[in-house]
C-alpha positions as CSV (number, residue, x, y, z in Angstrom):
1,M,195.6,70.7,139.4
2,K,192.8,70.5,141.9
3,F,189.2,71.4,141.1
4,E,186.0,71.8,143.1
5,I,182.6,71.5,141.6
6,F,179.6,73.1,143.4
7,P,176.2,74.5,142.5
8,D,175.8,78.2,141.7
9,Y,174.4,80.1,144.7
10,K,171.5,81.4,142.6
11,G,170.6,77.9,141.5
12,R,171.1,78.5,137.8
13,G,173.9,76.1,137.1
14,W,177.2,74.8,138.4
15,I,180.7,76.2,138.9
16,V,184.1,74.7,138.5
17,K,186.8,76.4,140.5
18,R,190.5,75.8,140.5
19,M,191.7,75.2,144.1
20,D,195.5,75.3,143.7
21,I,195.5,78.9,142.4
22,D,193.6,81.3,144.7
23,K,192.3,83.8,142.1
24,Y,188.7,84.8,141.4
25,E,189.3,84.5,137.6
26,M,190.1,80.8,137.8
27,H,186.5,79.5,137.7
28,A,183.8,78.8,135.0
29,H,180.1,78.5,135.0
30,L,178.5,75.5,133.3
31,V,175.0,74.2,132.8
32,N,175.1,71.0,134.8
33,A,177.4,68.9,137.0
34,E,178.0,66.4,134.2
35,A,179.4,69.1,132.0
36,C,181.7,70.2,134.9
37,R,183.0,66.6,135.4
38,R,183.5,66.3,131.6
39,L,185.5,69.5,131.5
40,V,187.7,68.5,134.5
41,K,188.3,65.1,132.9
42,L,189.4,66.6,129.6
43,I,191.7,69.1,131.4
44,E,193.3,66.3,133.4
45,A,193.8,64.2,130.3
46,G,195.4,67.1,128.5
47,L,192.8,67.4,125.8
48,L,191.1,70.6,124.4
49,P,187.3,70.2,124.2
50,K,185.8,70.4,120.7
51,N,182.9,72.6,121.8
52,T,183.9,76.3,121.5
53,W,181.9,77.2,124.6
54,M,183.8,74.5,126.6
55,Q,187.0,75.9,125.2
56,G,186.2,79.3,126.6
57,S,185.6,77.7,130.0
58,C,188.8,75.9,129.7
59,R,190.7,79.1,128.9
60,R,189.2,80.7,132.0
61,I,190.3,78.0,134.3
62,L,193.8,77.5,133.0
63,T,196.8,79.8,132.6
64,N,197.9,80.7,129.1
65,D,200.9,78.3,129.2
66,E,198.7,75.4,130.4
67,Y,196.0,76.2,127.8
68,Q,198.6,76.2,125.0
69,K,199.9,72.7,126.1
70,L,196.5,71.1,125.6
71,K,196.2,68.8,122.6
72,K,193.7,69.8,119.9
73,P,191.0,67.3,119.1
74,K,191.4,65.3,115.9
75,D,188.9,65.5,113.0
76,K,186.6,62.5,112.7
77,Y,187.1,60.4,109.5
78,Y,184.0,59.2,107.7
79,N,184.6,56.6,105.0
80,S,182.3,57.7,102.2
81,K,182.6,54.4,100.2
82,D,181.3,52.1,103.0
83,R,178.6,54.5,104.1
84,W,175.9,53.6,101.6
85,K,176.3,49.8,101.6
């Protein structure tokens, strides 16, 4: 998969566009360039983002089959016994 990150033409945010599939639907709008890079890095690693808004962006960029193959994030474990020492 190949992605391109560029600023929104209205100057309100950034856009991640998928370059290997030439469809208008294969893009997502994000707040800043760092969020775009983070989304691309997670997709390339095969991980599903924890944030529901980023998951929606991920669903927009990928096909249904590719989206289903992403690994869901693990729950964090907090040891309650050692927490108050």
